[in-house]
Structure formats: structure tokens, C-alpha cells
N, C-alpha and C positions, 0 to 999 in steps of 0.2 A: 755317328761321330767319326770324323776323319782320323787318320793315323796321327796327324800332327796335333789335333786337339787332345787325343788320348795320351800322347806323350807329355803334353803340357800339364794334363790333369795329374799324371803320376808324379811329375816333378814338383807339383804344388803340395804334395803330402809332406808334412813336417816330420823328419825322422826323429827329432827330439820329442815331439808329442807322442809318437808311437812308443818310444822307449819309456816315457812317463806312464803311459797307459799300461804297458807291460809290467812296470814296477808296482803299480797299484794292484794289478791282478795277483802278482806274486805275494805282495804284502797281505792281501786279503786271504789268500790260500794258507799262508803260514800262520796268520792269526787264527784262522778257523781250525787249523791243526792244533794250535795251543789250547783253544777252547775245548776241543774234543778230548785232548789228553788230560785236561784238568777235571772234566766231568765224567770221564769214562769209569763206569762200574764203581762208583764211590763207596758203595756198601759192601764190596767184596772182601776187603781185608779186615781182619779182626780189629775191633775198636780197642786200641791198646791202652796201656796204663795212663799215660798223660792225658789222652783224650777222655778217659773215664773221669778224671779229675775235672776236666772242662765241664762235662755234663753235671757232675756233682755240684760245682760252684754255680753254674748257670741256673740250677734248680734251687739255689738259696740254701744249700747244705754245706757243712764244713767237715773237715776230717775229724775233729773232736766229737762232733755230733754223731757221725756214723760209728765211731769207736764206742761211744756210750750206748748206742742202740743195738749193735750186733756183736760187739766184742765183750760179752758178759760172762763167758765161760759156760753159758747155757746153749742148748741146741737152737739153731735158727735155720731158715731155709734160704736157698738161692732167690726164691721169689721175694722174701723179705728184704734182701739186699738189693735186688733189682729196682725196687721202687726209688732208691737213691740215685739211680742212673737216668731217671726221667724227670722232666720239668713239670711240676704241678701247676696247672693254669691259675690256681688260687694264690700262688706265691707272688711276692712283690719285688720290685727293683731293690728296695731297701734290704730285703733278705739276702740278695746277691752280694751287696756291698758289705754287709755285716759278716757274711760267711767268709768272704775273702780276707777281711780284716782280722778275723779270728784264726782261720785255718791256713791261709795261703797268701800272706801279705806281700810277698815279693812280686806278685802278679797284680798290677793295678786293675780296676774294675771295668774299664770301658768295653773291652771285647766281650766280657762275660755278660754285661748288661745287654749288649746287642744280641748275643747268643740266647739270652733269656727270652727276649722279645721274639726272636726268630723261631725258637722252639714252640712258643705258644701260638704264633700266627701260622707257621708252616707245619713242622713236625720236629720231634726230637730223636728220630732214628739216626743211626750212624751216617747214612747217606745224606740226610737233610742237614745234619750238623756240619758235615764236611763241605757241603755245597756252599755254605756261608763263607768259609775260607776261600773256596774257589772263586766266588764272586769278587771278593776283595782283591784276589790275585789278578783278575781281569781289569779292575779299576786301575791297577798299577800301569797298564800299557799306555793309555793316553797321557798319564802323568809323566811317564818316561819320555814319551815323544815331546811333550812340552818342555821338559827339563833340558833335553838335548838341543832343541831349537833355541832356548834361552841361553844356553852355555856356549854353543858352537855357532849359532846362526847358520845352521846347515840342515837342509831338508834331508839330504842323503844320510847324514849321521843320525838324524832323528828316526828315519825309517829303519835303519839298521839296528838301532837300540831296541825298537819295538820288536823286530823280528827275533833278535837274540834273547830277549827276556821272555818272549812268548813260548819258546821251546827250550829254555834253559832247564836242565835237569833239576837243579836245586830249587828253582821257582816252582816247577810242576810238582816236585816232591812235597813241598810244604803247602802248596795250594790244596792238596788232598788230605791235609791233617787238621783236625778240629782243634786248632790252637790259634794263638794271636799273631803268628809270624807273618802271615800274608798282609794283615792290617798294619803291622809294623813296617813292612816294605812300603806300603802306601804312604805312611806318615813320613818316612825318610825322604821319599821322592817329593812329596807335597811341601814339606818344610824347606828342603833345599831349593826347590823351584820358587817358593815364596820369598826366600832370602835373596836370591839373585834378582828377582823382579823388584823387590823393595829397594835394593841398591840402585837399580836402573832408574826407576821413576821417583823414588824417594818421597813418597806421600804418606800421610798418617794412616789412611785406609790400607795401604800396602803393608805397612809394618804391623797393623792390627791383624791382617791375614796371617802374617808370619807368626805372630804371637799365638793365634788360634791353632795353627798347625802344630806348633811346639807343645801346647797344652794337650792337644789330642794325642800327640806322640808319647808324652810322658805318662798319660793315663792309659796308654796301650801296652807299653813294655818299659820296664825300668832301664833296660839297656839302650833305650832311645837316648839316654844321656851321652852315649858315645857319639851320636850324630850331633848333639849340641856342642860337645867338646871340639869336634871337627869343625863345626861352624865358627866357634870362638877363635880357634887357631887360624882359620881362613880369614876372618875379618881382621885380625891383628896383623897377619903376615901381608895381607893385601893392602894394608895402610889406607883404609877407607877414610874419607873426609871426616872432620871432627863432628859435624852434625849427624852424619850417618852413624858414626860410632856411638854417639849419645843415644840416638833412637834405637839402635840395635841393643845396647845394654839395658835400656829402659824396657824393651820388650822381653829381654831375657830375665830381668828382675821380676817383671809381672808374671812370667811363666813360673818362676821359682815360688812366688807368693801363692799362686793358684794351686800349685802342686803340694805346698807345704802341709796341708792337712793329711794327705796320704803319706808324705815323707815322715811325719810324726808317727803314724801307724807302723811304718816299717821300722823306725828306730825303736819303738817300744816293743816290737815283736822280733827284735834282732836274734834272740835266742832260738825261736821257732824257725826263723828264716835260715839261720846257720845250720839247723838240723835238716831242713828240707834240701839245702844245697850242699850237704856234706859229701855227697857222691862226687862232686867236682874235685875233691882232694884225695879221693880213694884211688888205690892202685895206680900210682904215677908211672908213666912210661919212661923208658930210658930216653936220653936226648936224641940219639939217632932215630929211634922209633917214633918219637914225638915229631921230629922234623919230617919224616916220611909221611906220617898221617896228615900233617899240615899241608904238605905238597898235594896229597890226594884231595884234601879239602878245597884247595885252590882250583884244582882241575875240574871239580864237579860243577863248576859254574857253566862249563860248556860241554863236558863229556863225563859220564859216570862210568868209571872203569868196571864197576860191578855189573854193568850191562853186558859185558862179554861172557860167553859161556865158560864154565869152570875149566873146560878142556884146553882153552887157549893159553899158551905159555905166557908167563909173566913178562918176559922180555918183549913179547909181541904187544902186550897190553901197554907197556911203558912207552911205546912209540907215539901213539896219539896223545897220551898224557903229557909227554915232554913237548910235543908239537903245540898243544894248546897252551901250555905255560909259556912257551917261547913267543907265541902270538900276543899273549897278555903282557909280557915284559916289553916286547917291541912297541905295543900300543901305548903303554905308560911312558916309555922313553920318548916316543914320538910327541906326546903331549908336553913332556918336560923340555924338549928341545924345540918347541914350537915358536919360540921368540916372544916378543911383546904381545902379539895377537893372542897367544895361548897362555899368557901369564896367569890370568884369573882361573882358567880351567886347570892349569898345572898345580896351582896352590890348593885348590879345592879337592882335586883328585888325590893329591899327596896326603892331605889331612884325613880324608875318608879311608885311605888305606892304612896309614901309619897308626891312627888311634886304636882300631881294633887289635892290631898286631901287638902294640905296646900293652894294651889292657888285658889281653887274653893269652897270647903266646909267650910274652916275656916272663910273666910270673911262673908259668909252667916250666920254663927253662931254668929259672933261678931257684925256685923253691919246690917245684914238683906240682903235679895236678893234671887235670884233663880238661881244662876250660877250652883250650884251643883245638880240641878234637871234635867239637860240635859245630857243624856248618850253620845251624840255625842262629848262632850268635854273630855271624860274620856278614850279615846283609849289607851294612854300609860299605864294606870292602867289595862285595860282589857287584853292587851298583856302580861303584867307581870304576872297577875294571871293565864292566860291560860298557859304560859310557866311553871310556878311553878306546876300547876295541872298536866300537861302532864308529867313532870319529876316524880312527886309523884306516878302517876299511872304506869308509865313504868319502874320505878327503880326496880332493883332486891331486893328481900327480903329474909331474913334468913328462913322464914317459908313459905311453899307452900300454906297453907291456907290463910295467909294474902295477898300473891301475887294474888291468885284467887279472893279474896274479892275486892282488889283494881281494878282488871280488870273488875269485875262486876259493880263497881261504875262508871268506865269509860264508860262502855256500857250504863249504865243508863243515864249518862250525854249526850251521843250522842243521845239516844232515846228521851230524853227530848228536846234537841235542834231541832231535826227533827220534833217532834210533834208541838213545838212552831212555827217553820218556816212554816210548812204546814198550820197551823191555820192562820198565818199572810197572807200567799199567797192567801188564799181563802176569806179573809175579804175585805170589801169595804173601810174600814178606820182603823186607828190604833192609839194607844195612843201617839206615838212619834210625831204626828202632831196635838196634842190636839184633837179638834173635827173638824179640818180644812177641811179635805177631805170630810167628811160626810156633813158638813155645805155647802160646795161649791156645792155638788151634789143636795142637797135639795133646795138651793137657785136658782140654774139654772132651776130645774124642775118647781118651782113656776113662774119664769119669762117667761120661754118658753111656758107656758100655755096661756099667754096673747097674744092677737092679735098684740098689739103694745106697749110693756112695755117701760116706761120712767123711768130711774134710776137716782135719784138725790143724790148728796153728795158733800163733799169737803175734802181736804187733811188733815183737822183736825179730820175728822170723819172716814176716811178710808185710809189705806196705799196703795201705788202704787202696791205692790205685790198682794194685794187683788183685786184691779181693774183688773190687768192682768189676774189673775187666773179665776175670774168669767166671764170676757169677752171671754175667750177661749171656755167656755161652752155654750155661748148664740148664738142665730141666728145672722148673720152679721148685720141685720137691727135693732136690739135692740138699743134703743136710750139712751145715757148718757148725763147728764148735770152736769158737775163737776166744782167746784170752786177751785182756787189754794190756798185759805187761809181759815180761819175760817168763812168767810162770806158765806151766802147761795145764790145760783144763783136765778135769777128770775124764778118763776114757770111758766111752759107753760100752755096755756089755753086748757087743755085736760080734758077728763073725769077722775075724781078722782080715780076710781078703777084701772086705769092703771099707776098711779104714785107710785113709790116705793123709799123708803129711803134705801141706801146701807151703812152699817156700819160694822166695824170689832171689835167694842168695846164689851167687855163682857156684857151679859144681865144686870147684876146688875149696870153697869155704864151708861145704856141707860135710861135717865130721860125724859119722854115725855114733861114735862113742859118747858124744855129748848129749844125746837124746835119751829120755827115760824109757824108750821103747826101741825095738829093732826096726830098721827101715831097709827096704829093698828098692833099688833103682827101677824106674820105668823108662820107656822111650822118651819121656819129657823130663828135663832137668827141674821142672817146677813142681812135679808131683812124685812122691815116694810112697810105696805101699808099706803100711805099718804091719809088722808081724808079731806084735805082742809086747807087753810091758816087761821091763827088765826086773 
């Protein structure tokens, strides 16, 4: 080949095609990193309190049943309790629905029915149960891509939203938890995508798909109602045509009718539901502390501040947190100022952000509580902020320098997410579970060192989820004596050093003078050594 031909061949290479191939390679690499982070060492962390309730419900058991079986005031063993943490292959789907209706009505049955089938077909080990949640978290990625394409008509924004969700610390965190939150994310994305698509093509099958996604969402998590409220506000503010409005509210009414049977279950069991959720009103934070916690909650979408080593000064940690919040704010403002082309996206993003804030943060500020301190309740907000940020990073800009700067910011967010998720994956415990997992591990180590530990408690002192979680980590012959009410069971005539009090109350609420026996602290706040009756 002559020099002239070689020069022409090089000139014929399309630079834009090379850039597209490069973006695809990067996209695949980041998604692969997200997959690895979600499935890394799923069984390593202790199966904590809430996850134990997942296995209990998926096995067709309910809290009153286990209370009747093991909280009798008579000796039982950890092995007897452990059978409630496994799914019996002979159990039926009906058992799961009935168990939830009786013992945990605020959680609709869909995820637990899927977990029931999964445990029978695959396994019911902690790693296997968490793998189900991780799989749902991966399903969210193509849905996020499709939603961004539908909303922004931008491939770049769609690619960025996939990248950001793939390594988002809060997404990875709850992808590794055997609860319904990752499926809830899937239903929020799917229903919002179905709504936008139904508005665009306005056919009966499209509205039927929207109805289906809403029904699935409501039977996944009761807080899916926040997504529905955001959709209602969006449809009204966007001033949809009259026929679309009719079809939308027809689908909404059908969803309400289909969910009505479970809504009746919730209403009838509102007393039990209030008892199960009473912790949301306990120990209200001061308003400044509440706002500070909410700011951390917002930042965890892109960077988890607890991923920093404890030795790092707080003012240093605040820098990336503030930077991440500034990016989120600029992205949302960019959507709001996008003009007529961005009107639909601006209304939808605003509704998905405002509704959780009004529903969760505002009551805490006005009457007290801790609803707004739990990131698992804010997935509609996280999705909206991620969509806005992806559009802000991927949107074309008049200046090449500004475009490169936004790309670098996007790369920094991805790097921060990966670092946070890697730190979480290698940790034995994490802030999202309080100190639950670490306390469980420490308590089990203390009790398993004894030749014949006897654990004493009652259902006023410790919750069923805590009993299940600690029993899973103990030797099968470890002995429990549990009372079904606030009364204390009769103490066995054994050596005092082997008697232990089990409690899941915070340390400051454990008052030794209130117990009919002496207690001595151990390295775990969940276990106290009993030193003899008063």
C-alpha cells in the first residue's frame, strides 16, 4: 500500500464511531463492576433482624406463631427456633399470604411469594436469599436506560443513568439485603416508563401495561403509593388531554380496586401495624440533627461518607458530600430551566422529589419522628435525582470545555460510587443496619464460647426478629427461655455465669434496677450476663 492510500485509509476512520465503541466498552466495564459489587460475598454479613423476618414470612410463618411456639416460658433450643428461619418445601403460597396478613400486614405479599418460590427452587441460605434481591437490582438497569431514553430522547443521558445506578452506593447497599427494596425500585422505574409511554402512544394496551406495573408496585411495597401520588401530580400539572386523563384515572381506579383486598387487611390490622412501625416515632432527633441526617441521606445516592476511614477529619469528609449535593442541585435546576423541551421532565422530576420529602421529612420536622432518616424509603427521590444528574452530564453544551468538565464530574461520581461500594462490600457491618450486624456477631461470639449458655428474655425486652437473627448464629443446643409477655420466666437452677439476658433495647434504656436479677454488661449491648436473682 502506498503512503497516499494509507493516509486515505486513516482519514476514512470515523472518530465518532471510535468514541461510541469506547463508550460501550466503558459502559460494559462499569456495569460489570456493579454486578460484582452486588454479588460479592453475599453470605458474609450476618443475616440481620429484618432479613430474618423475610425468611420467616417466606416460609409461611408469622410472628404470633413463633411467639406461641417458642415464647412459652419453658426451655427451648436454638435449633427449635432455627427451623422458623428456613422455608419448608411443603409450605404453600397461601401460607405466605396468610402469615403476612396476620403478622406483618404493612408488607404486601408479592416479594415474599417470589422469595418463597426462590427458596424452594434454589436455597434459603442468607447468600441465596440476598441473591434474589441482587437480581432485581440488575433488572433495574435496563429499565433505567429505557426510562431515560423515553424521558430525554438522549442516548448519552440513558447511558449515564445506567452507569450511575450500577455503582450507586444506596442501590448496591439494598441490592445485598433480603428485603423488597430492590423490587420496589424496579416497579418505580417500570411504572414511570409505562406512564410516559402510554401518554406518548395512547393505546389501550399501553395503559393496561401501566395498570399492571402499578398493581405489581402496590403489592410489592405500600410506599409505592408515593410513586402513584407523584404520577397523579405529574398528570394534573402536565395538563394531559382529556382522553388521556380519563384513561389514566381509569387505570388508577382499577389499580385501587385490585389492591382493595389487601388494603382491607391493612385497615383491619392497623393496631398491629402501628405497633410494628412504632419505632418510627421513637427518639425524635432535634431539627438541626434531622436536617444533617437528611443531607447525608441525599448524598448517599452518589457517595457514602461512612466509606471514609474513621481517622479522616469530618471537615474533609464534608467536601465530597457538599460537592455531590451541589451536582444534584445543579442537575435538578438544569432540568427546571430547560424550557418547553424539558417541561415534561421538569414536572415529573419535581413531583418524584417533592412527594417523599413532604410525606417523610415534613412530619418529622413538625411533630417529630425518624421517618426521614431511612434511605430505603426515598427511592423515588433517588431515581429522580439520578435521572436529572445523568441528563445534566450527558447533555450537549455550547462550550467544549464545559462539556468536558461535566464529563469529568460524571467520572468522579462513578469513581466515588465504586469506592463507597467496595468499602461496603469489604466491611462486616454498615450504618444502614444501625449496629445490628456487628452486635449480632459479637453476641453470638460471647454465647458460643460458653459450654451451655442459657438465654433468658421476654417479648417486651426483645423482638422476634432479634430472636431469629441471634438463634441462626448459635449452636443448635444453645438454650432459650422466653416469656410471651412482660413477665420474666422462672430462672433455671444453673451456674450463674452461663445465664444471659437477651435484649435489643438501646444501652441507655437498659436500667439494671428494673430487672428481677442482677446483670453485668458484656462487650455486646445485646447480651448481659445474669448474676443471680434479687
